[in-house]
Phi, psi and omega in degrees: 000132180289137176228135180235133180228114178272152174203170175104355179288173179164193179261129181220149178282155175306137184091350181279184183227154173214153172238118177268147177241147173232098179276132185244154172207167178099019169099014176291124183254348181210146177271003175302129181095355179287139180235146168250132178236165171214153177220119177268155180304129177076005181240161177288154176297137183242134175281121184268314184202147178229127173265113184273267182225136178063235181266011182276101179235135179247135179241149173296147179303328184291342182239356184301132182088348180244330182249143179221135175270140169214174181208157174239103184294326180295323180270356181054044183231136174252147182239152171235104179275123183242126179234168180048048186293145181239158176305328179293348177277355178298124183182170166270129183255135182233146164256151185215138181225105177046046175096351175269131185239147169276183183274346179093157176223135185277131173242125178236123179249111185200148176267000000 
């Protein structure tokens, strides 16, 4: 059974950075198809980034140029590096793999 565990969230000031982690277990052999989502209070869930195949990664326009996906295959962990954070980035962030979801990690951007 696939298991995803996010971590790395917290409180950060505007303009700051955070790196979220999505630790995987349960036999994932490739991060192709892994997605990062976020959901802010009272808003619909938003797709932040999708790792398709190889170096083909798609980012939401709202985070393009500020967020970057990376991974450590040995650790079976995917990362979401977030820079130049804005209050609008405040949300619970989730990783998702073909319908398997983590529990989410809270990111709050506030002064």
